[in-house]
DRENLUMDREN-905078 format. One line per 4 residues: number of its first residue (from 1); for each residue x, y, z of N, C-alpha, C, O. Coordinates in steps of 0.1 Angstrom, whole numbers. Example, Ala and Ser with C-alpha at 12.3 -4.5 7.8 and 13.67 -1.06 7.14 Angstrom:
! residues 2
1) 132,-57,78,123,-45,78,132,-33,78,142,-33,85; 128,-22,71,137,-11,71,129,0,79,134,11,80
//
This chain:
! residues 193
1) 1892,-50,2960,1891,-42,2946,1875,-46,2941,1871,-57,2938; 1867,-34,2940,1856,-39,2932,1857,-34,2916,1859,-22,2913; 1856,-44,2906,1861,-42,2892,1858,-53,2884,1864,-64,2885; 1844,-50,2873,1844,-58,2866,1852,-66,2857,1857,-59,2849
5) 1856,-77,2855,1865,-84,2849,1870,-79,2836,1862,-78,2827; 1880,-76,2834,1888,-71,2819,1887,-51,2818,1887,-43,2809; 1886,-49,2829,1886,-33,2830,1898,-28,2830,1905,-28,2840; 1904,-20,2816,1916,-19,2815,1920,-8,2826,1932,-4,2826
9) 1910,-2,2835,1911,8,2847,1920,1,2858,1930,6,2863; 1914,-10,2860,1916,-19,2873,1931,-23,2869,1939,-23,2879; 1935,-25,2859,1944,-32,2854,1955,-26,2865,1958,-32,2875; 1961,-15,2861,1968,-7,2866,1967,-11,2884,1972,-21,2889
13) 1964,-7,2887,1960,-14,2903,1962,-25,2904,1971,-27,2913; 1958,-40,2896,1964,-49,2902,1979,-53,2899,1987,-61,2903; 1979,-41,2886,1995,-45,2884,2007,-37,2896,2016,-42,2903; 2004,-25,2894,2009,-22,2907,2007,-29,2921,2015,-24,2929
17) 2001,-36,2924,1998,-46,2935,2010,-60,2936,2013,-67,2946; 2013,-62,2923,2018,-76,2922,2032,-66,2922,2043,-70,2927; 2032,-56,2919,2050,-52,2920,2052,-49,2933,2064,-51,2937; 2045,-44,2941,2044,-38,2956,2042,-55,2967,2047,-56,2978
21) 2035,-64,2962,2028,-75,2969,2022,-73,2978,2025,-75,2990; 2011,-67,2973,2002,-62,2978,1989,-71,2976,1983,-66,2966; 1984,-79,2980,1974,-91,2980,1959,-85,2978,1954,-83,2989; 1953,-82,2971,1941,-81,2967,1929,-90,2968,1929,-100,2961
25) 1920,-88,2973,1905,-94,2971,1901,-87,2962,1902,-75,2961; 1894,-95,2951,1892,-91,2938,1873,-101,2939,1871,-111,2933; 1863,-97,2947,1851,-103,2947,1844,-103,2935,1843,-93,2927; 1838,-115,2933,1832,-118,2921,1823,-103,2915,1816,-100,2925
29) 1821,-97,2908,1814,-86,2904,1812,-81,2888,1820,-80,2879; 1799,-77,2892,1792,-72,2874,1787,-61,2877,1776,-62,2883; 1793,-49,2874,1787,-34,2870,1773,-41,2862,1773,-48,2852; 1760,-35,2872,1751,-38,2867,1743,-46,2877,1732,-42,2882
33) 1747,-56,2878,1743,-66,2886,1747,-66,2902,1739,-62,2910; 1756,-70,2905,1765,-66,2918,1761,-51,2923,1756,-49,2933; 1764,-42,2915,1766,-29,2918,1756,-23,2928,1757,-11,2933; 1746,-33,2932,1736,-28,2941,1739,-29,2954,1735,-22,2962
37) 1748,-39,2957,1758,-48,2967,1762,-35,2976,1770,-27,2972; 1756,-33,2988,1758,-24,2999,1771,-20,2997,1773,-8,2995; 1784,-32,2999,1799,-27,3005,1800,-22,2988,1805,-11,2989; 1798,-23,2980,1799,-15,2965,1798,-2,2968,1807,6,2971
41) 1781,-1,2965,1776,15,2973,1785,25,2980,1788,36,2976; 1789,19,2992,1797,22,3000,1806,31,2997,1808,43,3000; 1816,18,2987,1828,21,2985,1829,32,2968,1840,38,2964; 1818,33,2964,1818,41,2952,1806,49,2955,1795,44,2951
45) 1805,60,2960,1796,71,2958,1793,72,2941,1781,75,2938; 1798,71,2935,1794,73,2915,1789,62,2909,1784,60,2898; 1791,53,2921,1787,40,2916,1797,32,2902,1796,20,2897; 1807,41,2898,1818,37,2891,1829,27,2898,1834,25,2909
49) 1832,19,2882,1844,7,2893,1857,14,2884,1856,21,2874; 1866,10,2889,1871,6,2901,1868,13,2917,1865,25,2919; 1868,6,2925,1862,14,2936,1875,0,2951,1880,-11,2951; 1875,11,2957,1888,-4,2969,1882,2,2983,1881,13,2987
53) 1878,-11,2990,1880,-13,3005,1890,-15,3008,1897,-25,3005; 1893,-4,3017,1900,-7,3030,1901,-7,3043,1890,-3,3048; 1907,-10,3049,1910,-11,3066,1903,7,3071,1894,9,3080; 1909,17,3063,1910,27,3069,1896,34,3062,1893,45,3067
57) 1889,30,3052,1883,35,3047,1879,32,3028,1886,23,3024; 1874,35,3022,1869,31,3004,1877,46,2998,1879,57,3003; 1881,41,2986,1892,48,2977,1879,47,2962,1874,36,2960; 1878,56,2955,1874,56,2944,1882,66,2933,1886,77,2936
61) 1884,59,2920,1887,65,2910,1902,58,2908,1910,56,2917; 1902,54,2896,1914,46,2895,1928,50,2896,1938,43,2898; 1927,62,2894,1944,66,2895,1945,72,2911,1955,76,2916; 1936,73,2916,1939,75,2932,1943,62,2941,1950,61,2951
65) 1933,51,2932,1935,38,2938,1953,34,2936,1961,34,2945; 1955,33,2925,1969,28,2916,1973,37,2925,1970,32,2936; 1979,52,2928,1989,60,2936,1989,51,2948,1999,45,2952; 1975,52,2957,1979,45,2970,1985,30,2971,1994,25,2978
69) 1980,24,2962,1994,11,2959,2004,12,2956,2012,4,2960; 2010,21,2948,2023,23,2943,2027,29,2956,2039,27,2958; 2021,36,2966,2029,42,2976,2034,33,2989,2043,35,2997; 2024,23,2986,2021,13,2998,2036,10,3002,2039,12,3013
73) 2045,7,2992,2060,8,2996,2067,14,2989,2066,13,2977; 2074,21,2995,2087,31,2988,2099,23,2980,2105,26,2969; 2100,12,2990,2116,6,2982,2114,-3,2969,2122,-11,2964; 2100,1,2965,2098,-9,2952,2103,0,2940,2109,-5,2931
77) 2099,17,2941,2105,26,2933,2089,29,2921,2087,38,2913; 2082,18,2924,2070,23,2917,2065,39,2910,2061,42,2898; 2066,49,2927,2067,62,2923,2076,69,2925,2075,79,2933; 2086,67,2918,2097,73,2912,2108,72,2927,2104,70,2938
81) 2123,72,2924,2132,71,2933,2133,81,2941,2139,80,2952; 2127,95,2935,2133,109,2940,2120,118,2941,2111,116,2933; 2118,128,2952,2107,134,2953,2105,138,2938,2095,134,2932; 2113,143,2931,2112,150,2914,2107,140,2908,2096,142,2903
85) 2112,127,2906,2109,117,2898,2093,120,2902,2086,126,2895; 2088,115,2913,2075,111,2918,2065,119,2911,2055,114,2905; 2068,137,2911,2063,141,2903,2064,138,2887,2053,137,2882; 2075,138,2879,2069,130,2868,2062,120,2865,2057,118,2854
89) 2061,111,2876,2049,99,2874,2038,105,2874,2030,103,2865; 2035,114,2886,2023,120,2886,2017,127,2869,2007,126,2863; 2033,136,2864,2026,139,2850,2026,133,2837,2024,138,2826; 2028,120,2841,2027,114,2832,2008,103,2832,2001,98,2824
93) 2008,106,2845,2000,98,2849,1984,108,2843,1974,103,2838; 1986,122,2847,1979,133,2843,1976,136,2825,1966,139,2819; 1990,134,2821,1987,133,2808,1981,118,2799,1971,118,2791; 1985,111,2802,1979,96,2802,1959,99,2805,1951,95,2797
97) 1956,105,2815,1941,110,2817,1938,116,2805,1931,111,2796; 1945,131,2805,1940,139,2797,1941,137,2780,1932,140,2773; 1953,131,2774,1958,128,2761,1955,118,2756,1951,118,2745; 1956,107,2763,1953,89,2759,1942,86,2761,1934,82,2753
101) 1940,88,2774,1927,78,2778,1914,81,2768,1907,73,2763; 1912,93,2767,1895,96,2758,1901,94,2744,1895,84,2740; 1909,96,2735,1907,94,2724,1911,80,2722,1910,75,2711; 1917,72,2731,1918,59,2728,1906,53,2730,1903,45,2721
105) 1896,53,2741,1884,49,2745,1875,55,2735,1864,50,2737; 1874,61,2728,1868,68,2721,1866,61,2708,1856,60,2702; 1879,56,2706,1880,48,2691,1877,34,2693,1873,28,2683; 1879,27,2707,1876,16,2708,1864,10,2712,1861,-2,2709
109) 1857,20,2721,1844,16,2729,1834,14,2714,1825,6,2717; 1832,16,2705,1826,12,2697,1827,-2,2688,1818,-8,2682; 1840,-4,2691,1842,-20,2683,1841,-28,2697,1846,-39,2697; 1838,-25,2705,1836,-32,2718,1819,-31,2721,1813,-39,2729
113) 1816,-26,2719,1800,-23,2718,1797,-15,2729,1786,-15,2734; 1809,-6,2734,1804,1,2745,1797,17,2739,1792,25,2747; 1799,19,2726,1792,35,2723,1788,31,2705,1790,21,2697; 1784,39,2706,1775,36,2687,1790,40,2677,1800,46,2681
117) 1789,35,2668,1795,35,2659,1796,54,2655,1786,59,2655; 1805,60,2652,1807,75,2644,1820,74,2637,1830,70,2643; 1820,78,2625,1832,81,2618,1840,88,2620,1853,87,2620; 1830,103,2621,1840,116,2623,1849,113,2637,1861,114,2638
121) 1839,109,2646,1845,107,2662,1855,98,2661,1866,101,2665; 1855,87,2657,1867,78,2657,1877,82,2649,1888,81,2654; 1876,87,2635,1885,95,2631,1896,108,2637,1908,111,2635; 1888,115,2645,1896,125,2656,1900,117,2667,1912,120,2667
125) 1896,108,2677,1902,101,2685,1914,98,2677,1924,102,2683; 1918,91,2664,1925,82,2658,1934,93,2658,1944,91,2665; 1932,105,2652,1945,113,2653,1945,122,2660,1948,133,2655; 1941,123,2672,1941,127,2685,1952,118,2695,1960,123,2703
129) 1950,105,2692,1959,93,2699,1976,95,2691,1988,92,2694; 1971,100,2679,1986,99,2672,1994,113,2679,2006,113,2682; 1986,123,2679,1995,133,2687,1995,130,2698,2001,140,2702; 1992,124,2709,2001,118,2723,2007,108,2723,2014,105,2732
133) 2005,98,2709,2020,88,2708,2031,93,2700,2040,86,2698; 2030,108,2695,2042,110,2689,2049,118,2704,2061,117,2707; 2040,124,2712,2051,134,2725,2055,120,2731,2067,120,2731; 2050,106,2736,2060,96,2743,2067,89,2731,2078,83,2733
137) 2062,89,2719,2075,86,2710,2089,94,2713,2100,90,2717; 2084,105,2710,2100,118,2715,2107,115,2725,2119,116,2726; 2098,110,2736,2102,115,2752,2112,102,2753,2121,103,2761; 2108,89,2745,2114,75,2747,2125,74,2736,2129,62,2733
141) 2129,82,2732,2140,82,2720,2152,76,2727,2161,69,2722; 2152,82,2740,2167,80,2742,2164,73,2756,2172,72,2765; 2154,69,2758,2148,64,2776,2142,46,2772,2138,43,2761; 2144,38,2782,2136,26,2777,2126,25,2787,2118,15,2785
145) 2122,36,2800,2110,41,2807,2104,57,2806,2109,68,2802; 2092,55,2810,2091,67,2810,2096,75,2821,2099,87,2817; 2099,74,2833,2105,81,2847,2122,70,2851,2124,58,2853; 2126,76,2852,2136,68,2854,2146,55,2847,2149,54,2835
149) 2151,46,2856,2154,33,2849,2148,17,2852,2153,6,2851; 2135,22,2856,2130,12,2859,2113,15,2858,2110,27,2856; 2100,5,2858,2090,9,2854,2089,11,2869,2094,8,2880; 2076,21,2862,2072,32,2877,2057,25,2870,2054,18,2861
153) 2051,33,2881,2035,35,2878,2029,47,2868,2017,50,2868; 2037,52,2863,2037,61,2848,2035,49,2837,2025,46,2830; 2045,44,2837,2044,33,2825,2033,21,2825,2029,16,2815; 2028,20,2838,2020,10,2842,2004,16,2836,1995,9,2832
157) 2005,31,2838,1991,39,2837,1987,38,2821,1977,36,2815; 2000,42,2817,1998,44,2800,1993,30,2795,1982,28,2791; 2005,21,2796,2003,8,2793,1993,0,2793,1992,-8,2784; 1985,0,2803,1972,-5,2805,1960,4,2799,1950,-2,2796
161) 1961,15,2798,1951,24,2788,1952,20,2774,1942,21,2768; 1967,15,2766,1968,14,2756,1964,2,2751,1961,1,2739; 1965,-9,2761,1961,-21,2755,1953,-25,2752,1955,-37,2749; 1939,-18,2748,1928,-22,2741,1927,-17,2732,1920,-22,2723
165) 1934,-3,2730,1935,3,2721,1943,-6,2705,1938,-10,2695; 1955,-6,2711,1968,-18,2707,1958,-29,2699,1956,-29,2687; 1955,-35,2707,1947,-47,2707,1935,-49,2696,1932,-59,2690; 1929,-36,2694,1916,-38,2688,1914,-29,2678,1907,-33,2668
169) 1921,-14,2676,1920,-6,2664,1933,-2,2661,1933,1,2649; 1945,1,2668,1955,4,2661,1963,-8,2655,1969,-17,2660; 1962,-4,2642,1962,-21,2631,1982,-19,2634,1987,-13,2644; 1990,-25,2623,2002,-27,2625,2008,-12,2616,2017,-4,2618
173) 1999,-13,2608,2007,3,2600,2006,15,2611,2014,24,2612; 1994,14,2618,1995,28,2626,2005,25,2638,2014,33,2642; 2004,12,2644,2017,14,2652,2033,12,2651,2042,10,2659; 2033,12,2635,2047,10,2628,2053,26,2632,2065,27,2636
177) 2046,37,2631,2053,50,2629,2055,53,2642,2054,65,2644; 2058,46,2653,2057,46,2666,2071,35,2674,2073,30,2685; 2078,36,2665,2086,23,2669,2094,21,2688,2097,11,2694; 2094,36,2693,2102,38,2705,2089,33,2710,2092,23,2717
181) 2075,35,2712,2067,36,2717,2064,25,2719,2061,22,2730; 2065,15,2707,2060,-2,2708,2072,-9,2712,2071,-21,2712; 2084,-4,2714,2098,-12,2721,2094,-8,2734,2094,-18,2741; 2091,2,2742,2088,4,2752,2077,-1,2757,2078,-5,2769
185) 2062,-4,2750,2053,-9,2753,2058,-28,2753,2061,-34,2763; 2058,-31,2743,2066,-47,2747,2073,-53,2758,2071,-64,2764; 2085,-40,2760,2091,-41,2774,2087,-40,2787,2093,-44,2797; 2075,-33,2786,2067,-32,2797,2056,-43,2798,2054,-49,2809
189) 2049,-47,2789,2038,-58,2790,2046,-73,2791,2040,-83,2794; 2064,-74,2789,2067,-87,2793,2073,-87,2802,2081,-96,2803; 2072,-74,2814,2075,-81,2830,2066,-91,2835,2055,-94,2832; 2073,-93,2843,2062,-110,2849,2051,-104,2857,2041,-111,2860
193) 2052,-88,2862,2038,-88,2873,2029,-84,2861,2017,-83,2863
//
């Protein structure tokens, strides 16, 4: 798996691998320096991380890689216990991509120095993330996990997308309005995997 250290998009892949008992070889890699590595270039035509080299070929895009790893073992339930649940897992992964990841990154990237500070953009991102978290809040009102009765790739994907937002920009007052989300988040991040 080619990924720079601390890449939140790689976290979901690595956690899914832990749940499924899949060993990941992670070479020492830094985007920019190591990205000229021919093996990385072959694995990631867009030059983005993460990228995965497998015996069958290479995969790029973090959600595709995470889905691949989660589907490697059906007995763990990471992709749901039924055909319908697997569609629910997909719906939450897509929801995360469209409704959580963009506002979260637009809000915390300036804090990490990846984007220039823009107060209007940060305010919109904060509001947009709150809208998405409200949907999660309502869904989790009567559930421990997003799909079924155990952690799935849906939970892993959204938790790993929220981890830096919760760490760097979502202060306690902001998080307090999402009690169900915080209960679910704490439950997920405290799993041994």
